[in-house]
C-alpha positions in Angstrom: 0.0 0.0 0.0 1.3 3.4 -1.0 0.4 6.2 1.4 0.4 9.8 0.3 2.4 12.3 2.3 1.2 15.9 2.3 3.6 18.5 3.5 0.9 21.2 3.3 -2.4 20.7 5.3 -4.3 22.6 2.6 -3.3 20.1 0.0 -4.8 17.3 2.1 -8.1 19.2 2.5 -8.3 19.9 -1.2 -7.9 16.2 -2.0 -10.5 15.3 0.6 -13.0 17.7 -1.0 -12.3 16.3 -4.5 -12.8 12.7 -3.2 -16.2 13.7 -1.8 -17.3 15.6 -4.9 -16.1 13.1 -7.5 -18.8 10.6 -8.4 -18.2 6.8 -8.3 -17.9 5.9 -12.0 -18.9 2.3 -11.3 -22.3 3.3 -9.8 -23.3 5.6 -12.7 -26.1 4.0 -14.8 -25.4 3.6 -18.5 -27.2 6.1 -20.7 -29.9 4.4 -22.8 -29.7 5.1 -26.5 -32.4 7.3 -27.9 -35.5 5.5 -29.3 -35.3 5.1 -33.0 -38.7 6.5 -34.1 -37.7 6.4 -37.8 -37.3 2.6 -37.9 -40.6 2.2 -36.1 -42.3 4.5 -38.6 -40.8 2.6 -41.5 -42.2 -0.6 -40.1 -45.7 0.7 -39.3 -46.4 3.2 -42.0 -46.2 1.0 -45.1 -48.8 -1.6 -43.8 -51.1 1.2 -42.7 -50.8 2.8 -46.1 -51.6 -0.5 -47.8 -54.7 -1.0 -45.6 -55.8 2.6 -46.2 -55.4 2.2 -50.0 -57.5 -1.0 -49.9 -60.2 0.7 -47.9 -60.1 3.8 -50.1 -60.5 1.8 -53.3 -63.3 -0.3 -51.7 -65.2 2.8 -50.5 -64.8 4.4 -54.0 -66.1 1.4 -55.9 -69.1 0.9 -53.5 -70.0 4.5 -53.2 -73.2 4.2 -55.3 -73.7 0.4 -54.9 -76.9 -1.1 -53.5 -75.8 -4.7 -53.5 -72.1 -4.6 -52.4 -71.6 -3.3 -48.8 -69.3 -0.3 -48.1 -66.4 -0.6 -45.6 -68.5 1.3 -43.0 -71.5 -1.1 -43.4 -69.2 -4.1 -43.2 -67.6 -2.7 -40.0 -71.0 -2.3 -38.4 -71.9 -5.9 -39.2 -68.5 -7.1 -37.8 -69.1 -5.3 -34.5 -72.4 -7.1 -34.3 -70.9 -10.5 -35.1 -68.0 -10.2 -32.7 -70.2 -8.9 -29.9 -71.3 -12.5 -29.3 -69.1 -14.8 -31.4 -69.8 -18.0 -29.3 -73.6 -18.1 -29.3 -75.4 -21.4 -30.0 -79.0 -21.6 -31.4 -78.8 -25.1 -32.6 -76.4 -27.3 -34.6 -76.7 -25.1 -37.8 -76.8 -21.7 -36.1 -73.7 -21.0 -34.2 -71.4 -18.0 -33.7 -68.4 -17.2 -35.9 -66.1 -18.1 -33.1 -67.4 -21.7 -32.9 -67.1 -22.1 -36.7 -63.4 -21.0 -36.6 -62.8 -23.3 -33.6 -64.2 -26.4 -35.5 -62.2 -25.6 -38.6 -59.0 -25.2 -36.5 -59.7 -28.6 -34.9 -60.1 -30.3 -38.3 -56.9 -28.7 -39.5 -55.0 -29.7 -36.3 -56.1 -33.4 -36.6 -55.4 -33.7 -40.4 -52.1 -31.7 -40.1 -51.0 -33.8 -37.1 -51.6 -37.1 -38.9 -49.7 -35.8 -41.9 -46.8 -34.8 -39.7 -46.7 -38.3 -38.1 -46.6 -40.0 -41.5 -44.8 -37.4 -43.7 -41.8 -36.6 -41.5 -40.6 -40.2 -40.9 -41.3 -41.0 -44.6 -39.1 -38.0 -45.6 -36.3 -39.4 -43.5 -36.6 -42.8 -45.1 -36.7 -41.3 -48.6 -33.7 -39.1 -47.9 -31.7 -41.8 -46.2 -32.4 -44.9 -48.3 -31.7 -44.7 -52.0 -34.0 -47.7 -52.9 -37.0 -46.1 -51.1 -36.2 -42.8 -52.8 -36.2 -44.4 -56.2 -39.4 -46.3 -55.4 -41.5 -43.5 -54.0 -40.3 -40.4 -55.9 -42.4 -41.2 -59.0 -45.5 -41.8 -56.9 -45.0 -38.5 -55.1 -44.4 -36.6 -58.4 -47.6 -38.2 -59.7 -49.9 -37.5 -56.8 -48.6 -34.2 -55.5 -50.0 -32.0 -58.3 -53.5 -33.4 -57.8 -56.0 -30.9 -56.4 -56.8 -31.6 -52.8 -60.5 -31.3 -53.5 -60.2 -34.2 -55.9 -59.6 -36.4 -52.9 -62.7 -35.3 -51.1 -65.1 -37.7 -52.9 -62.8 -40.6 -52.0 -63.0 -39.6 -48.3 -66.7 -39.4 -48.5 -67.0 -42.8 -50.0 -64.6 -44.5 -47.6 -65.6 -42.7 -44.3 -69.3 -42.2 -45.0 -69.2 -38.9 -43.1 -68.3 -35.3 -43.8 -66.1 -34.6 -40.9 -63.5 -37.4 -41.4 -63.6 -36.8 -45.1 -62.6 -33.2 -44.6 -59.8 -34.3 -42.2 -58.7 -36.8 -44.9 -58.5 -34.0 -47.5 -56.3 -31.9 -45.2 -54.1 -34.9 -44.5 -53.5 -35.7 -48.2 -52.7 -32.1 -49.1 -50.5 -31.4 -46.1 -48.3 -34.5 -46.3 -46.4 -33.6 -49.5 -44.5 -30.5 -48.4 -43.3 -32.2 -45.2 -42.1 -35.3 -47.1 -40.3 -33.3 -49.8 -38.6 -30.8 -47.5 -37.6 -33.4 -45.0 -36.1 -35.6 -47.7 -34.2 -32.7 -49.2 -32.8 -31.8 -45.8 -31.6 -35.3 -45.2 -29.9 -35.5 -48.6 -28.1 -32.2 -47.9 -26.5 -33.3 -44.7 -22.7 -33.0 -45.2 -21.1 -36.4 -46.1 -18.3 -35.7 -43.5 -20.9 -35.9 -40.7 -21.9 -39.4 -41.9 -18.3 -40.5 -42.3 -17.6 -39.6 -38.7 -20.6 -41.6 -37.7 -19.2 -44.6 -39.6 -15.8 -44.2 -37.9 -17.4 -44.0 -34.5 -19.6 -47.0 -35.4 -22.8 -45.2 -34.4 -26.2 -47.0 -34.6 -28.8 -45.8 -37.1 -30.9 -44.4 -34.2 -28.0 -42.3 -33.0 -27.3 -41.1 -36.5 -30.9 -40.0 -36.9 -31.2 -38.3 -33.5 -27.6 -36.9 -33.1 -26.7 -35.9 -36.7 -29.6 -35.9 -39.1 -32.4 -34.4 -36.9 -30.4 -31.2 -35.9 -29.3 -30.6 -39.5 -32.7 -31.4 -41.0 -34.8 -29.4 -38.5 -34.8 -26.1 -40.4 -35.9 -27.9 -43.6 -38.5 -29.8 -41.7 -40.0 -26.7 -40.1 -40.2 -25.1 -43.5 -42.3 -28.0 -44.8 -44.5 -27.8 -41.7 -45.1 -24.1 -42.3 -46.0 -24.7 -46.0 -48.3 -27.6 -45.0 -50.3 -25.7 -42.4 -50.9 -22.8 -44.8 -52.1 -25.3 -47.4 -54.3 -27.0 -44.9 -56.0 -23.8 -43.8 -56.7 -23.0 -47.5 -58.2 -26.4 -48.2 -60.4 -26.6 -45.1 -62.5 -23.7 -46.3 -63.3 -25.3 -49.7 -63.8 -28.7 -48.1 -66.3 -27.4 -45.6 -68.2 -25.6 -48.4 -68.8 -28.9 -50.1 -69.4 -31.1 -47.0 -71.5 -28.8 -44.9 -71.8 -29.0 -41.1 -70.1 -26.5 -38.8 -67.0 -24.6 -39.9 -65.8 -21.3 -41.4 -66.2 -22.7 -44.9 -69.8 -23.9 -44.3 -70.5 -20.5 -42.6 -69.4 -18.6 -45.7 -71.5 -20.8 -48.0 -74.5 -20.5 -45.7 -74.2 -16.7 -45.7 -74.1 -16.7 -49.5 -77.3 -18.7 -49.5 -78.7 -15.9 -47.3 -77.3 -13.3 -49.7 -75.4 -11.7 -46.8 -72.4 -10.3 -48.6 -71.2 -8.3 -45.6 -70.7 -11.5 -43.6 -68.9 -13.1 -46.5 -66.4 -10.2 -46.6 -66.0 -10.4 -42.8 -65.2 -14.2 -43.2 -62.6 -13.4 -45.9 -60.8 -11.1 -43.5 -61.1 -13.6 -40.6 -59.7 -16.4 -42.7 -56.8 -14.3 -43.9 -56.0 -13.1 -40.3 -56.1 -16.7 -38.9 -53.9 -18.0 -41.7 -51.5 -15.2 -41.2 -51.2 -15.9 -37.5 -50.6 -19.6 -38.1 -47.9 -18.9 -40.6 -46.2 -16.2 -38.4 -46.2 -18.6 -35.4 -44.5 -21.3 -37.4 -42.1 -18.9 -39.0 -41.0 -17.7 -35.5 -40.5 -21.3 -34.4 -38.5 -22.0 -37.6 -36.2 -19.0 -37.0 -35.4 -20.2 -33.5 -34.0 -23.4 -34.9 -32.3 -22.0 -38.0 -28.6 -22.2 -38.3 -28.3 -19.1 -40.5 
């Protein structure tokens, strides 16, 4: 320890005053950077301008229309609908919330079954050359078929509208998951597999320790594409099969010539599909290696 020696008492008093006045640098809180309002404005302003442009064109085109509702009239009907979205007045008269819920349940079941079948099949196709050569022509043949072309097959086999709609979702959701998973397996670096051979790893360890972490971003991309396709298909399938669901609700409102409710359903379908896609995109980003 070095002690300071002051020959003049005034010098010691000056140092004491400076010590008391000088702030402790370690206790000073860091200064927060100023909020970047310009970046926030650039993110918020373009979508608002796009929505405003859509509403402006819509209002201009329906200014003198007696059949097509204006944005204001559609908004008034939307407020009435969402004031009680879960009412029940019988099996064929239920609120919009219940119809969305039943559609989401069908999408979840069909999509879940497609994931249980499609992801393991994608691993097999990408891992085994014989299976790849055997199934690739079948996938190329069946994948371009419209999903609604499978709906009569489901009605004939299951004798019921609900499982037929789930079957249609299953058959349209499975292809993106198979193809993306298989592509991800085929793009795993060969060096990883050579190390697995040197270490004499079992096939289970190769799949769980090497393939799955590398293939996960591809697999999640297939899942995101599949759920978007499933949500598109369920609306058309429910229009044809009837029952309860957002698609049946749209068709029922058309039979009642209630165009405002149809427009509301279009916006609701788009918002729900956007939320599903954004949710899966956020999950995919968390597991991305980029």
